[in-house]
C-alpha positions as CSV (number, residue, x, y, z in Angstrom):
1,X,0.0,0.0,0.0
2,X,1.2,3.4,-0.9
3,X,1.0,6.4,1.5
4,X,-1.8,7.8,-0.7
5,X,-3.7,4.5,-0.4
6,X,-3.3,4.6,3.4
7,X,-4.5,8.2,3.7
8,X,-7.5,7.4,1.5
9,X,-8.4,4.3,3.5
10,X,-8.0,6.1,6.8
11,X,-10.3,8.9,5.8
12,X,-12.8,6.5,4.5
13,X,-12.8,4.5,7.7
14,X,-13.3,7.8,9.8
15,X,-16.4,8.5,7.7
16,X,-17.8,5.0,7.9
17,X,-18.7,5.5,11.6
18,X,-19.6,9.1,11.7
19,X,-21.3,9.2,15.0
20,X,-18.5,7.2,16.8
21,X,-15.8,9.4,15.2
22,X,-17.7,12.5,16.2
23,X,-18.0,11.4,19.8
24,X,-14.3,10.5,19.9
25,X,-13.3,13.9,18.5
26,X,-15.6,15.7,20.9
27,X,-13.2,15.3,23.7
28,X,-10.5,16.8,21.5
29,X,-12.8,19.7,20.6
30,X,-13.4,20.5,24.3
31,X,-9.7,20.3,25.2
32,X,-8.7,22.4,22.2
33,X,-11.4,25.0,22.9
34,X,-10.3,25.3,26.5
35,X,-6.6,25.8,25.5
36,X,-7.5,28.3,22.8
37,X,-9.7,30.4,25.0
38,X,-7.3,30.4,28.0
39,X,-4.1,30.9,26.1
40,X,-5.6,33.5,23.8
41,X,-6.7,35.4,27.0
42,X,-3.2,35.2,28.4
43,X,-1.8,36.4,25.0
44,X,-4.3,39.3,25.0
45,X,-3.5,40.3,28.6
46,X,0.3,40.3,27.7
47,X,-0.3,42.5,24.8
48,X,-2.5,44.9,26.8
49,X,0.2,45.1,29.5
50,X,3.0,45.8,27.0
51,X,0.9,48.3,25.1
52,X,-0.1,50.2,28.3
53,X,3.4,50.3,29.5
54,X,4.7,51.4,26.1
55,X,2.1,54.2,26.0
56,X,3.5,55.5,29.3
57,X,7.0,55.1,28.0
58,X,9.7,52.6,28.9
59,X,12.2,55.5,28.6
60,X,10.7,57.1,31.7
61,X,11.5,56.4,35.3
62,X,10.9,58.1,38.7
63,X,13.5,59.1,41.2
64,X,12.4,59.2,44.8
65,X,14.0,60.3,48.1
66,X,15.7,57.5,50.0
67,X,15.5,56.6,53.7
68,X,13.0,57.7,56.3
69,X,11.6,61.2,56.8
70,X,8.3,62.9,56.9
71,X,6.3,63.4,53.8
72,X,4.2,66.5,53.4
73,X,1.4,65.0,55.5
74,X,3.5,64.9,58.7
75,X,4.5,68.6,58.7
76,X,7.8,70.3,59.4
77,X,8.1,69.4,63.1
78,X,7.7,65.7,62.3
79,X,10.3,65.9,59.6
80,X,13.1,67.3,61.8
81,X,13.2,64.0,63.7
82,X,14.2,62.0,60.6
83,X,16.1,64.5,58.5
84,X,19.4,62.8,59.1
85,X,18.1,59.6,57.7
86,X,16.6,60.9,54.5
87,X,18.3,61.8,51.3
88,X,16.1,64.5,49.8
89,X,15.9,65.7,46.2
90,X,16.8,69.3,46.2
91,X,16.3,72.0,43.6
92,X,20.1,71.9,43.1
93,X,19.9,68.2,42.3
94,X,17.2,68.9,39.7
95,X,19.3,71.7,38.1
96,X,22.4,69.4,38.0
97,X,20.4,66.5,36.5
98,X,19.2,68.8,33.7
99,X,22.8,69.0,32.5
100,X,23.3,65.2,32.4
101,X,23.6,63.7,28.9
102,X,20.8,61.4,27.8
103,X,18.0,63.2,29.6
104,X,15.3,64.9,27.5
105,X,12.8,65.9,30.1
106,X,12.7,66.4,33.9
107,X,9.4,66.9,35.8
108,X,9.6,67.5,39.5
109,X,6.7,66.5,41.6
110,X,5.4,68.0,44.9
111,X,2.5,66.2,46.6
112,X,0.0,67.8,48.8
113,X,-0.9,66.1,52.1
114,X,-3.9,63.8,51.9
115,X,-5.7,65.8,54.6
116,X,-5.8,68.9,52.4
117,X,-9.4,70.0,51.7
118,X,-9.3,71.1,48.0
119,X,-12.2,72.8,46.2
120,X,-12.6,74.6,42.9
121,X,-14.7,77.8,43.0
122,X,-16.3,78.9,39.7
123,X,-19.3,80.9,38.9
124,X,-20.3,81.1,42.6
125,X,-20.2,77.3,42.9
126,X,-17.8,75.2,44.9
127,X,-16.9,71.6,43.9
128,X,-14.6,69.2,45.8
129,X,-11.7,68.1,43.6
130,X,-8.4,66.4,43.9
131,X,-5.1,67.4,42.4
132,X,-3.2,65.2,40.1
133,X,0.4,65.2,39.0
134,X,1.9,66.3,35.7
135,X,4.3,63.3,35.6
136,X,3.5,60.3,33.5
137,X,4.6,57.8,36.2
138,X,2.0,58.9,38.7
139,X,-1.4,57.1,39.0
140,X,-2.4,53.7,37.6
141,X,0.3,52.2,35.4
142,X,-2.3,50.4,33.3
143,X,-4.1,53.6,32.2
144,X,-3.1,55.6,29.3
145,X,-2.2,59.3,29.8
146,X,-5.2,61.6,29.3
147,X,-5.2,63.7,26.1
148,X,-6.5,67.2,25.7
149,X,-10.1,67.6,24.5
150,X,-9.7,71.4,24.6
151,X,-6.8,73.8,24.9
152,X,-3.4,72.4,26.0
153,X,-2.2,70.2,28.9
154,X,1.1,72.1,29.1
155,X,1.2,74.3,32.2
156,X,3.1,77.6,32.6
157,X,5.6,77.9,35.5
158,X,2.8,79.3,37.7
159,X,-0.7,80.6,37.5
160,X,-2.2,77.9,35.2
161,X,-4.6,75.1,35.7
162,X,-5.8,72.1,33.6
163,X,-9.3,70.8,34.3
164,X,-10.5,67.3,33.7
165,X,-13.7,67.0,31.6
166,X,-15.2,65.3,34.7
167,X,-14.5,68.5,36.7
168,X,-15.8,70.7,33.9
169,X,-19.1,68.7,33.6
170,X,-19.5,68.9,37.4
171,X,-19.9,72.7,36.9
172,X,-22.5,72.1,34.2
173,X,-20.2,72.7,31.2
174,X,-21.1,70.5,28.2
175,X,-18.6,69.1,25.8
176,X,-19.5,71.7,23.1
177,X,-18.7,74.5,25.6
178,X,-15.2,73.3,26.5
179,X,-13.4,75.6,24.1
180,X,-15.1,78.6,25.6
181,X,-13.7,77.8,29.0
182,X,-10.0,78.1,27.9
183,X,-8.5,81.3,29.2
184,X,-11.0,81.9,32.0
185,X,-10.0,82.3,35.6
186,X,-11.0,80.0,38.4
187,X,-10.2,79.9,42.1
188,X,-8.6,76.9,43.8
189,X,-9.5,76.9,47.5
190,X,-7.5,75.1,50.2
191,X,-9.6,74.5,53.4
192,X,-8.3,73.3,56.7
193,X,-10.3,71.3,59.3
194,X,-10.5,74.5,61.3
195,X,-12.3,76.3,58.5
196,X,-9.4,78.5,57.4
197,X,-9.2,79.0,53.6
198,X,-6.7,80.2,51.1
199,X,-7.6,81.0,47.5
200,X,-5.4,80.8,44.4
201,X,-6.6,82.5,41.2
202,X,-5.6,80.3,38.2
203,X,-6.2,80.6,34.5
204,X,-7.6,77.5,32.6
205,X,-5.0,76.2,30.1
206,X,-6.9,73.2,28.9
207,X,-9.3,70.3,29.6
208,X,-8.2,66.7,29.7
209,X,-10.2,63.6,28.7
210,X,-10.1,62.4,32.3
211,X,-13.6,61.7,33.6
212,X,-12.7,62.0,37.3
213,X,-12.9,65.3,39.2
214,X,-9.3,66.3,39.1
215,X,-7.2,69.3,38.3
216,X,-3.6,69.8,37.5
217,X,-1.5,72.8,38.6
218,X,2.1,73.6,38.2
219,X,4.8,72.6,40.7
220,X,5.3,76.2,41.8
221,X,1.6,76.5,42.7
222,X,1.7,73.3,44.6
223,X,4.8,74.5,46.5
224,X,2.9,77.7,47.4
225,X,-0.1,75.6,48.6
226,X,2.1,73.4,50.6
227,X,3.9,76.3,52.2
228,X,0.6,77.8,53.3
229,X,-0.8,74.5,54.6
230,X,2.3,74.1,56.9
231,X,2.6,77.8,57.6
232,X,6.2,77.7,56.2
233,X,8.2,79.6,53.6
234,X,10.8,76.9,52.8
235,X,9.1,73.5,52.6
236,X,11.0,72.8,49.4
237,X,14.4,73.5,51.0
238,X,13.4,71.4,54.1
239,X,11.8,68.4,52.4
240,X,12.8,68.6,48.7
241,X,10.7,67.2,45.9
242,X,8.6,64.2,46.6
243,X,9.7,62.6,43.3
244,X,11.1,63.6,39.9
245,X,10.0,62.0,36.7
246,X,12.8,61.7,34.2
247,X,12.5,60.9,30.5
248,X,15.6,59.7,28.8
249,X,16.4,60.0,25.1
250,X,16.0,56.2,24.7
251,X,15.6,53.1,26.7
252,X,19.3,52.4,26.8
253,X,20.0,55.8,28.3
254,X,17.1,55.2,30.8
255,X,18.8,52.0,32.0
256,X,22.2,53.7,32.4
257,X,20.7,56.7,34.2
258,X,18.6,54.4,36.5
259,X,21.8,52.7,37.7
260,X,23.5,56.1,38.2
261,X,20.8,57.5,40.4
262,X,20.8,54.4,42.5
263,X,24.5,54.7,43.0
264,X,23.8,58.3,44.3
265,X,21.6,56.8,47.0
266,X,18.1,57.6,45.5
267,X,15.3,55.2,45.1
268,X,14.3,54.6,41.4
269,X,11.2,53.1,40.0
270,X,11.5,51.9,36.4
271,X,8.7,50.6,34.2
272,X,11.1,48.0,32.8
273,X,11.0,46.2,36.2
274,X,7.2,46.2,36.1
275,X,7.1,44.9,32.5
276,X,9.4,42.0,33.3
277,X,7.5,41.1,36.4
278,X,4.1,41.3,34.6
279,X,5.4,39.2,31.7
280,X,6.7,36.6,34.2
281,X,3.3,36.4,35.9
282,X,1.5,36.1,32.5
283,X,3.9,33.4,31.4
284,X,3.1,31.4,34.6
285,X,-0.6,31.9,34.0
286,X,-0.2,30.8,30.4
287,X,1.5,27.6,31.4
288,X,-1.2,26.9,34.0
289,X,-4.0,27.5,31.4
290,X,-2.2,25.2,28.9
291,X,-1.9,22.5,31.5
292,X,-5.6,22.7,32.3
293,X,-6.5,22.4,28.6
294,X,-4.0,19.6,28.2
295,X,-5.7,17.5,30.9
296,X,-8.9,17.7,28.8
297,X,-7.0,16.6,25.7
298,X,-5.4,13.7,27.6
299,X,-8.8,12.6,28.7
300,X,-9.8,12.7,25.1
301,X,-7.1,10.2,24.2
302,X,-9.1,7.6,26.2
303,X,-12.1,8.1,23.9
304,X,-10.0,7.9,20.8
305,X,-8.2,4.8,22.0
306,X,-11.6,3.2,22.8
307,X,-12.9,4.0,19.3
308,X,-9.9,2.6,17.6
309,X,-10.0,-0.7,19.7
310,X,-13.7,-1.1,18.7
311,X,-12.8,-0.4,15.1
312,X,-10.1,-3.1,15.1
313,X,-12.5,-5.6,16.6
314,X,-15.2,-4.8,14.0
315,X,-12.7,-4.9,11.1
316,X,-10.6,-7.9,12.1
317,X,-11.7,-9.8,9.0
318,X,-10.9,-6.8,6.8
319,X,-7.4,-6.6,8.4
320,X,-6.9,-10.3,7.5
321,X,-7.9,-9.6,3.9
322,X,-5.5,-6.7,3.6
323,X,-2.7,-8.8,5.0
324,X,-3.6,-11.7,2.6
325,X,-3.3,-9.1,-0.3
326,X,0.2,-8.3,0.8
327,X,-0.1,-5.4,3.3
328,X,2.7,-5.4,5.8
329,X,2.5,-4.9,9.5
330,X,4.0,-1.4,9.2
331,X,1.4,-0.4,6.6
332,X,-1.5,-1.7,8.8
333,X,0.0,0.2,11.8
334,X,0.4,3.4,9.8
335,X,-3.2,3.2,8.4
336,X,-4.8,2.9,11.9
337,X,-2.5,5.6,13.3
338,X,-3.5,7.9,10.5
339,X,-7.1,7.2,11.3
340,X,-6.6,8.2,14.9
341,X,-4.6,11.2,13.9
342,X,-7.4,12.4,11.6
343,X,-9.9,12.2,14.5
344,X,-7.5,14.4,16.6
345,X,-7.0,16.8,13.7
346,X,-10.7,17.2,13.0
347,X,-11.3,17.8,16.7
348,X,-8.4,20.3,16.9
349,X,-9.6,22.3,13.9
350,X,-13.2,22.5,15.2
351,X,-12.0,23.4,18.7
352,X,-9.8,26.1,17.2
353,X,-12.6,27.6,15.2
354,X,-15.0,27.6,18.2
355,X,-12.4,29.1,20.4
356,X,-11.7,31.8,17.9
357,X,-15.4,32.6,17.5
358,X,-15.8,32.6,21.3
359,X,-12.9,35.0,21.6
360,X,-14.4,37.4,19.1
361,X,-17.7,37.4,21.0
362,X,-16.0,38.0,24.3
363,X,-13.9,40.8,22.9
364,X,-17.0,42.6,21.7
365,X,-18.7,42.1,25.1
366,X,-15.6,43.4,27.0
367,X,-15.4,46.4,24.6
368,X,-19.1,47.3,25.3
369,X,-18.5,47.0,29.1
370,X,-15.4,49.2,29.0
371,X,-17.3,51.9,27.0
372,X,-20.2,51.6,29.4
373,X,-17.9,52.1,32.4
374,X,-15.9,54.7,30.5
375,X,-12.6,52.9,31.2
376,X,-9.6,54.0,29.1
377,X,-8.4,50.5,28.1
378,X,-9.0,49.5,24.5
379,X,-8.0,46.5,22.4
380,X,-8.7,42.8,22.3
381,X,-8.2,40.6,25.4
382,X,-8.6,37.3,23.5
383,X,-5.9,37.1,20.8
384,X,-5.5,33.9,18.8
385,X,-2.0,34.1,17.4
386,X,-0.7,32.0,14.4
387,X,1.6,30.1,16.8
388,X,-1.3,29.3,19.1
389,X,-3.4,28.1,16.1
390,X,-0.7,25.9,14.7
391,X,0.3,24.7,18.1
392,X,-3.2,23.4,19.1
393,X,-3.7,21.7,15.8
394,X,-0.4,19.9,15.9
395,X,-0.9,19.0,19.6
396,X,-4.5,17.7,18.9
397,X,-3.1,15.6,16.0
398,X,-0.3,14.3,18.2
399,X,-2.8,13.3,20.9
400,X,-4.8,11.3,18.3
401,X,-1.6,9.6,17.1
402,X,-0.6,8.7,20.7
403,X,-4.1,7.4,21.4
404,X,-4.0,5.2,18.3
405,X,-0.6,3.8,18.8
406,X,-1.5,0.8,20.9
407,X,-4.6,-0.2,19.0
408,X,-2.6,0.1,15.7
409,X,0.1,-2.1,17.1
410,X,-2.5,-4.6,18.1
411,X,-4.0,-4.5,14.6
412,X,-0.5,-5.0,13.0
413,X,0.1,-8.1,15.1
414,X,-3.1,-9.9,14.1
415,X,-2.5,-13.3,12.5
416,X,-4.0,-13.1,9.0
417,X,-5.4,-16.7,9.1
418,X,-7.2,-16.1,12.4
419,X,-8.3,-12.7,11.2
420,X,-9.9,-14.3,8.1
421,X,-11.8,-16.8,10.2
422,X,-13.1,-14.0,12.5
423,X,-16.9,-13.7,12.3
């Protein structure tokens, strides 16, 4: 028998018992479907993580003070107890860093204490808001930086403010009226628990797409607010900057600068570390998902093996005829293994298609949910890659071949005379 004859015979035998073959391949379909859905989810999550980190910029990192010491929320008196143990980031440090080669942008950050009562006064109405930073490293790492829906997000050295669209809408401003707000003056009000207030008149520079009630003000304005809050005139000299966001000219320069700042004794947060950690976690999850699906495929081998054993029992006389006509043991073995392989292949292809269609439906459902919740994440969370598609088909076929190995070996060892006498 030629290979072509063996393939034709194997396909014909699969079609002779359609129901039995379908039931045997059903286990492969379930296992393949499980692997496709789970691994495509892991692949989609990996892409989302890398895309979100890339949108923030792998060339960015944050330099923080090292050691103990009071933050703005503890006040000057508290800070004096720990000043010897804290390496602060001074204005002189920032000036020196601006001259370093490989740095394209430096954004100092000053945080207000969490106990600060912050309000925005506009058109006789007060709304509670919170202040957000200008740096791209602050906030949730998995959210893309907001974009301007009106005006510009670039702040002057002092006296400017950027409103979120959530803040603007809280004052009754519709999206069509955003452009008319640019250039107008608003008051930022700091309020203590004792009822003392301090107002800062700021000019609106732009409106961001952020839907939360936040504002952005310059570092100089935040320093002035912090000085008033603590009744001090030199909070920056005493405590320094809370952090400094640095953008390097490229990723290589970022890695070198990160090592340099650590040698100087500062704490450095780099997105590269988070990317590596996130990818390791996703890799472990992918392996776990694959193992879960593989268990279902291994269970499917029992069904395929049972089908092949029954096929051999029913076609014992046919095997004897083939051997009498000159078919060798290896040809009989190959024919039955091909039959089992085709059952696995059919189940793998069907499972792949069902998994792909399920992924498309789930992606649409997730997209609708994200739009409904007004979350900034976009893209597919179930991604069927070419490697995944080829991998599951090959694996499903291999499972079929393994399941048919012992039954095929049994068929090859049948004595032709006894097989011909079989009823």
